[in-house]
N, C-alpha and C positions, 0 to 999 in steps of 0.2 A: 645774872643770867638770870630765868624764871626756871625752873628745878623741875622735872618729873620721874619721881620713882616706880620704880618697876610693881610696887604692888596700883600704884593711880595707871598704870599703862591696862595692868592688868584688866582695869576694874572695866575702863573705858572701853575695851576689848569688849569683855563679854555685854556689855550693854548695846555698845554699836551692832556687833555683829548678830544680834537677836538670837542671845541665847540667853544672857541672863533673863528678861521678857522678851517673850515672839514678837514677829512681824507682822503685820496685818493681810499680808498677799505675798504671793511667788514674787510681784515685783517689787515690794520692798523688803523683800529678803536680797533681792539680787542688786537690788540700789544701794542696801546699804554693804555690800562687801567690794563694792563697782562694776566686779563680774564674778559667775561662777565658774570653777574650773567646770569643763566640758569637753577633754578629749577622750577620757573615757567615758559613752553615754550615760550611764547611769546613775554618774557623779553627781551631775543638778537638779537630778529631781532627788536624790538623798541630803545634797545641800539646803536644795527649799525646802526640803520637810523636816530637819533639824532646824532651822530658823525661823520656819512656819505654819509647818505641821502638816505643809501643803500636799494633798496627797498625789498619783501619778496623775490622771485626769486632769487636775487645776496648774500641772505643772505641763502635761501638755497643750493645755487649752492657750495658755501662755506661749507659747511655743509657737505652735500651729495654726490655734484658732485670730487670736487676739494678735497674735505676731510683735507683744511688746515686750518678749524678749528674744535674741537672733544670735545665733551660734555666730562666728567669727575666729579665726585664725589669727592669731595677733603675737601678742609677746612670744618669745624667743620660743616660736614657731608648734605655742599650742594653740589647741584651741577652746577659749571660752565663751560663756551667757551672756549680752552685755544687755544692760537695757538700751531699748534702739536710739533712745535720743543720744546718747555716749556715741554711738557707729563714726559718726560725721569726723571726731576727734581720734579714735583707732584708728581710721582710715588715711587719716591725713599724716600719720606717724607711724606709733608700731609696726601699723599693719605694713604699710604703704614698706620697712625698711628690710619684715618679711620679706613682704612679694619682689624687694629687688635681690634681693642674697637667694631668693626660691628658683628666678627665672635664669639669674646666671650659671647659677650650681645645674640647672637641669639644660643647659647649652653647652656647658663645659662637659657633661657626663654624657648626651646624645652622639657630641663627636667622641668622645671616648669609643664609646659603643660600638661605634662602626654606623650607624646609624645614618647620620648625614656626616656632609663637610662643614657644614650651614650651620652652625650649633644655633646662632642669636633669629636665624631667618625659618630653620627648623620649629622652635617656639611660637614663635609671633604666627605663621600658617597654621599651629596645630592648635593654638589659642584659638586665634580666630574662627576657624573650622570650629570648636567646639561650642563657640560662641552660635555662634549662625544658627548651628543644628538648634540650638535651649529655643534660640529668638520663634524659628519656623516650628518645632517641635513638642517647646513646652517641656515641663521636668523633667525629669529623666534620673535612672541610678548610676551607677559607676557602670554596672554590668551592661545597660542599655545603649550606652553614648559608644562602648567599643564594637559591640556587634554591630554602631552603624559607623564610626569611623573607624577605617582598620590603620589609621597612623597610632593610634590610642593598643594596638594590640603588641606592638615593638616593645623589646625589655631591655633592661640594663644590666649588665654586668657590674656591679661595683666591688670592688675592693676583692679581688677573687682570692684565694686561700686564707684570708682572715677569718676570724670566730665570726665575729657579723656582717662580713660579706655575703656575696651571692646573687643570686637571678634574682631580678625586681621588673614587676612591671610597672610601662613608662604612666599609663596611666592616673595613676595616684597623681605623679608625681604633679603631672599638666593640671590638674583640677586644683593641688594644693597650692600652684602657682596664681590659677585664676582668683579663687578663693581670697589668699592674700588680699588681693589687691580692690577685695571687695567689690569687683564685677558679677562671683555669683555665691550665691548665698546654699546655706543648708537646710533646703524647705522641708515641707516632711516627710515622718522615717518612715520606710517601708520594711518597718518592723518591729518590735517592743524595745517598753523603754529603755532597753539591759544590750538593746543593739546599736546599731550605727547603720544604716542601708538609708544614708538621704537622699532624698532625689533633688540632685543638682538644679536648681533658680535661678534666670538673670533679677537680680539686682532689685533692679525696676518693676520687675512683674512681683517680687515676695511685700514688699515697702517702699515703703513712702518714705522718703530722707532729705534732707540735707544734703548738699557737695560736701566733698570733704576739706577739711581744716586745714590750712597752711598744718607745714611742722610743726612751725611752734608755737601754734594756737593749740593742736592736738597736746602735744607733749605735758602745755600747762594744763590743761582742763583732764588730764589722766593724772598729773602730780596733784592737782585739786580733787581729783573725787579718792585718791589712795587717799591723801593723809588724812580726809575728810574719814577714811574707814580707819586705817591705822595707824593716823599719826597719837603720839610722836614716832614720828623712825629717823634711821639710821641714811644717809646718801647711800651708802651702800647697801641696804633694803631697795632702795629702791630705782635704782643702777638695775641689780640683779632681777626687779620683777619688770621691769620694763623691756630690760634685754637691748637696752639704748647705751651710751655713751656717759662719762659722765660730763661734758661736755655740754648733753641735750640735759641731763636732770639740773643741772648746777641753773644753764639758763633759765626753767620751766620754775627752781623754785624763786629765782627773781620775779620772773612772771607774776607769779603765785602770790608778790611777799609775803615768805614765807618768815617766820621767825625764828632763829635759832635756841634752842633749848640745854641742856643740862640733863641727862640721863645718867642712871644709877652705874653705866659703862661706856664711856664716851657724852656724845652730843648729838642730837637731833634736831629732825625738823615739825614744826606745827604752822597752822594757819595765823592772819592772825590774829580772827578772832574765834580762836578756839584755846584759850590761854588759860581759863578758869578750870578750877579741880573738877 
């Protein structure tokens, strides 16, 4: 079995992540990493700067003018900035998994909060109303949507008495469900680069993109990209990163014909054309 030492793995990461030598552009920096963490708004700009030297204006241009990099809620209910071409894979796999989870949890929570007796029906009608409003009026912030749709002003009481519990507005949960599904995206930002006040936009109004891939195809594409970025990597690391099941990851590893290799601590996987030093 081919062996990769820790030193070899570190050298690969330094070179591939735009750290040993900078990437040529924001897009190249994002592509090199598969995606950049984006739940903290400043992290996209800082990660791109660290890997390409790009300034705020250049990152904003990629996000909001060229739209070559798009923020999307996906793995582990986290927002990432993806290369636009990777979105169909994300929508069909990791994002779809999160969307299903979020829709179900929201349906249960609105019933617990006494907002409705029909959780799934409430979620369907409210998300449909948001989409109809955005189609009709164009991009809107969360505050603007709440002013337009009274249903979004409802509040949820989650885990009363717990330190992590309390009363929370329902609007972010509704928008999270829609964003995970790929129906809407975070458009341009109504604030500086260190704040997150997106104008929610119907996805088809923001970018031209292919239809979502199937679940298996989507996971295979994400695992292929992850291995190109981080490989060799352990199965457990891929499972954690994707927020997926072991079964889904193992199927994807088979689909991309990944090769098992020996590491200093256990075993890992690389793409079949990536076995050189």
